[in-house]
N, C-alpha and C positions, 0 to 999 in steps of 0.2 A: 837308335831304334826308331822305326817308322811311327808316325803319329797315330795311324790306325791301330797299330799293335798296342800302344799305350792306352788308347781309348777302350780297346777290347778288354785289356787286363783290368782297367778300372771298373768296367761294368760288372766284373765278376767279384770284385773285392769290396765294394761299398756295402753299406748296411742293407741287409735283406728286409723285405717287407714282412708284416706280421704273419700273413698267410703262409708264405714260403718258409719262415722260421718255424712255425707250428708243424709243418709237414716235413721239415728238415730237407727242403728242396732248394736247388740253386735258383737264386733270384736274378733274372737277366732282363735287360731291356728288350722290348719287342723288336723284331727285325725292321730294318729301315725300309720305308716304302719305296718300291721300285717304280711306281707310277702314281698318278693322281688318284686313280681308282682304288689303290691299295693303301693310301695314306690313312693313318688313324684319325678318328674323329676327336673332337675336343673333349668328349666325355671319356674316351679311352686312352688318350695320349699320355696320361700320367700313370698308367698301369704297367706292371711288368708283364713278361711273356706269359707266365703261368696264370696270373689273375685275369688277364685278357682272354685267355683260352677258356678258362673255367667260369668266367663271368663272376668273379669274386671282388669284394671290396679290397683295394690295394691301399692299406693304411700303414702308417709308421708311428703308432702311438704307444706300443707296448715296451716293456723293459728291454734294454740292449745288452744285458749281461752276457748273452750268448756270443756276442761279437767282440767281447773284451779281449784286448791283446793282439788283435790282428793288425797287420801293417796297413797304412793308409796310402793310397795313390792319388788322393785329391790334390796334394801339393807336393812339389818337388822337395821342399824342405821339411816335410812332415816327419815327426818322430817315429821311430820304429814301434814303440809301445805307447799308444795314446793313454791319457789319464783315465783311470777307471771311473765309470759313472756310478752313482748311487743306485741301488735297487729301491726306488722310491715306493713301489707297491709294498715291498716287504717292510719298509719303515712304517708305512701307514698301518699295516696289519699288526705290527708289534707295539705301536704307540696308541692308536685310536681304538682298535677293536676290543682290547681287554676292558676298556672303560665304557665303550658304547658299541656292543656287538650287533651291528645292524647289517653286516654283510657276512654271508657264509661262503665257504669254498665252492659250493655248487654254482654260485653266480659266475664264477670266474673260470671254472673248469669245463662246464658243459658246452660242447660245440653247437648245441641246438639253440643257444641263447645268443643271438646276434648282437644284443645290446651290451654284452660283456665288454666289448672293446671300449664303449663309451664310459662305463663304470670304471674300468681299469685306468683309463686316461684321467678321470677325476681323482682317483686314488694316487696316481703319480703326481698330480699337481699338489695335493695336500702333503704327500710325503716330501716333495721338494721344498714346500714352504716350511715344513717342520724342521728340516735340517739346514735351512738357510742356503739353499742353492743359489747359484749366480743368476743375475737377472736375465742373462741370455738363455739359460736353461728354462727358466720360468716362462719366458716369452715363447719359446719353442713349444712347450707343453700347452700353453694357452692358445696358441695358433692351431694346434691339433684339435683342441676342444671346439674352438670356433668353427673350424672347417667341418668337423663332424656334425655339429648342430646345423650348419647351413646345408649340408649335402645329404645327410641321413635322416633328418627330421625326427630325432628321438622324442621330441615333445608331443608327438602325435600318436605314439604307440604306448599303451598302458602295460609296460613290462616291468617286472620287479626291479631289474637293474636300472631302468630309467628313473624309477621312483627314488632309489638310493642315490643315484648320481645327481639328480636335481635337488634332493634334500641337502646334499653336501654343498652343491654350488650356491644354494640360497644363503649359506653362511657368509659368503663373500658380499656383505651388505654394501660395500663400496661400489658395486656394479648396479646399474639401474635396472637390470633385468632380474635382480634377486627376487623381487616380489612375484614376478610372472612365473619364474621357475618354481618357486615354492607353491604357488596356487596350482600349477600344473601337477606337481607331485602329489598334492592332496587329492585332486580329482582322480588321478591314476590309482592312488591307494584305495579310495572308496569304490572305484570301478572293479578293483580286484577283490573287494569284500573284506579288506583288512580292518575295517572299523567296527565290525559286528561279530559277536559270538553267536554262532548258529549251532543247532543240534547236529551232532555227528561230525563236527569240525575235525578234519584229519590233516596230518602232515602232507604237504604237497611237494611237487618237484622243485620248488624254488627255495626250500629250506625249512627248518623247524618252525613251529608256531611261535616259540619263544622269540625267534629272530624277527618275525613279522610283527609281533606285538611290540617289541623294542622299537622297531622302525616307526610304527604308528605313534607311539608316545614321543618319539623324537620329533615327529611333525607337530604334535600337540604343544610341545615346549617351544619349538621354533616359531609357532604361530604367535604366541604372546610376545616373544622377544623381538620378532620383526616389527610388531606393532610398536614396541618400545623404541626401537632403533629408527624407524622410518615414519611412524604415524599412520601407516596403512591400516585399514580395518582388519580385525581378526576374522578368520574364516571358519574356525572350529568352535562349536558350542557343546555343552555337556550332553545334549540330546542326540548328538551326531554319532556317538560311539558307545559301545558297551564292553570294550576291551579292558580287562582288569589291569591295574598298575603292576608293573614288574617288581619283583622283590630282590633283584640282583642285576648287575653288580652295584656296589655301594655308590659309585660315582653317578650312575644313571638315576638311582633313587633320590640322591640329593638334588640333582638337576631338576627332576620332576617336582620335588617338594618345593623348591624355591620358585620354580616357574608357576606353580599353583598359587603361591603367595602373591606373586606379581599379577596374576590374573585376578585374584580376589581384590587387589587394590584398584586395578584399572578397568576390569571387565567382569564384575561379580556375577552378572547374569549368565555368563558363559561357563560357569564353574561346574566341576564334577564332584564337589564336596557338599555336605549338607549346609544349608543356608544359615543354621544357627551358629556356625563357626565364623568368627570374624578373621580378617587378615592378621590382626595382631595376635589373636589366639593361636592361629596356625604357625606363625613365625616364632612365637614364644615356645611352643611345643618343640619345634625343630631346634631352637637354641638350647633347650634343656638336654636334648640328645647329642649336642655337639659342643660341649663346654670348652674344648680345646681348639676350636676353629681358628682362633686368632694366634695360637701358639706359633712361634717361629724360632729359627736358629739365631735370628738377629737380636742382640741384647738391647738395642735402643732404636727408636724411630729416627729417620733422617731429619736433619735440620736444614733450614734455609734462612736467607736474609729477608726478614719481613719488610725492612725499609725498601729493598729493591722491588718487592711486590707492590708497595704503595706507589713508588715512582712509576712502575709499569702501568698501573691503573690510571694514573694522572696523564701519562703520555700516550696511553693506548697502544703500547708496544708489546710484543710477545717474544718470549724466549723459547728455545727448544724444550720439548716435553719435560717439565719439572726438572730442568737442568740445574736449578739452584739447590737441589738436595745434595747433601754430602753424606756418603756412606761411612760406616764405621770400618775400622781396620779388619774386622772379622770377615769382611766380604772379599778381601784380596786372596788370590790363589795361594794355597799352602806351599811353602818352600820345602825342599827336601830336608829331612831331619838329619841332625848331626849323627855321624857314624853309619849312615846308610850306605849300602854298596852301590856300585854303578848300575847294576841291574834294577835295584829297587828305585833309584832315582829315575831311570828310564821308564819304569812302570808307572811311577807317579806322574811323570810328564805326559805319558800317553793317556792316563786317566783324566788329567786336566784338559788335554786337548779334546778328548771325547766329550767331556762335560761342557766345554765351551761350545762345541759344535751343536750339542743338543739344547743349549740355552736359548736357541731361537724360538723355543716353545716353552710353555709353562707346565708345571706339574699338575696332575689332576686336582690336588688339594688347592693349588693356587687359583685354578679356574673356579672352584667352588667358593673360595674366598672372594673373588671378584663378583660372582653372582650374588652372594650374600650381601656384600657391600652395596651393590646396585639396588637390591631390594630395599635395604634400609634407606637408600637415597630416594627411591620412589615414594616411600612413605612421606618423606620431608617435602618433596616437590608436589605430591598430590595434596597434602594438607595445606600447602602454601596457597593453592588455588582457593580452597574453602575458607582460608583465614582462621583455622582453628588448630594450628599445629602448636604443640607444647615441646619446647626444646629439651625438656627432661626425658622425652622419649629416646633421645640420643645421648645426651650428656650424662645422665644418671644411670645408664645401663652399663654393665661391666663388659659387654661385647661390642655394642653397636658403634660407639665412637672409635674404639681401637680398630675395628675392621675397616672403617672409612680411611683411617690413616694407613692401614696395611695396603689398601688398594692403591693409594698414592705411591707408596714405596715400591710396589710391584711394577708400576709403570716406569718409575725411575730406573729400576734394575734392568728391565727388558725394553727400554725405550728405543734402542737401535735394532732390536731383533723382532720379538713377538709383536710388540705394539706398532712397529713400523710396517708389518706385513698383514696384520689383522685389524681392520677398521672396527670390527665389532668389539674388540677388547678396548680400544681407545674410547669408544662410546660408553662402555661400562664405567670407565674412570671419569668421563665427562659428567655422567649422572652423579657420581660421588662428589666431584669437585663442585658442581652446581649446588648440591645439597649442603655441603660445608659452607659455601658462600651464603646460602639462604639463611643459615642459622648464625651467621656472623663469625664463623671460625677463621682463625688466621690462615689455616691451610686453604680454605676456600678463597680467601683474598689472593693467595699466591696462584691458585688455579686460574682465577680470572685474569690475573696479570700475564700468566704464562700463555694462555690461549689467545688473548687479544680479540679482535673483531667484536668489541663491545660485549664480551662475555659477562661483564658485571651486570648486564641487564637481564640475565637469565634468573627467573624466580620460580618457574614452574616447568612441567614437562612440555607444555605447549610452547613456552619460550625457547626451550631447548631444541625442539623440532625446527623452529624458525631459525635459530642460530646455526644449527647443523646445515640447513639449506644454504645459508650465507657462506659458511665455510666451504661447503662442497663446490659452490659456484666459484669461489676464489681460487680453489685448488685446481679447477678445470676438470 
């Protein structure tokens, strides 16, 4: 077969761009230039024939489910049926939105919203992170995001989809641009009027008011936790908004309540609750409503070698995240029961594989447990600065010391999955470990040994910010 014929066939069968797939149109390369005057410019050379003719954005950031199962002509040895890709947007919708409904279908379906491509790309990134996609796939999605930000300037357009996308990106605290993206999202939200309740407020084309209210409170919560994670100033104060707190879903209500406690501890003047309530009062009220917050299927807490921890502190060496913990036998996957049929065994194996795949993320209750543990840790680290902390605040409370241990156990369980991909989760357990070390707990000594980089010098939140800066520089 002639080379030109192979190239022509390949042009018809590679993945179509987003615009052509939406229109169910053939996606073809533009005709080769016959002369210098007809050569495509640098701005249009990467566009397909249809996008070039209609002057549309030729992007490749949406799901590729429609192209699944087609033959590949990119390599002579390619398989006839490529490995199916995950529908990452659908995973995001099924895992995140029930707990935090900040995106409605209108953002993704309306053709008038050009920013939907950017939001969809962010949702694909989070969906890929949730199911433990391969690094190559994550890099491809991240490249699409970086390219879109560089060429389409979404940070200059106050569109609802851009607010949602930037609010999600700000959770990637390991990126230096997280604070800038969050600040931009807040400015866009206020420009859209989402922070104020006005007379005659009605549903708009971007979604129900409940969704926009949820999104605003998501920004309020992110504001204090970005301050906790990075030391950057908070941007939102109580006088900046009049939006009532949402009363559902339960996960969102718990996140808001714990975030309010963290704000009362660190930035009480920016609070939206009456001043007569102290942080301890608000936390105690939340604990009364959640007596089973520490409950777990695990019958015992993990154990580790305290002597190794002491040696690590003396030698200033670090071991992988809480690797000294030993889990109980109850954590091993269940084996097929005696007398079960082959079909039942196959079904059990499939369920175990599915659970293993989804173990790259944490359950909603586990996220709340981590936030609660971090709030308790903030009490310790904040009081350590003032020199008035009473260890009984933690040691004699039925929930507070166990929840700190629970956070350590969660990191051990998900150290190669969720904690390896989400720096914000690791920082939550750093707060917990530093708090345990500050009160002289053995688990805190092990945390300091595990982390290294002179973690034993951390006695306050300010110390923790400085230590994080050292660690981030060492990691490059």
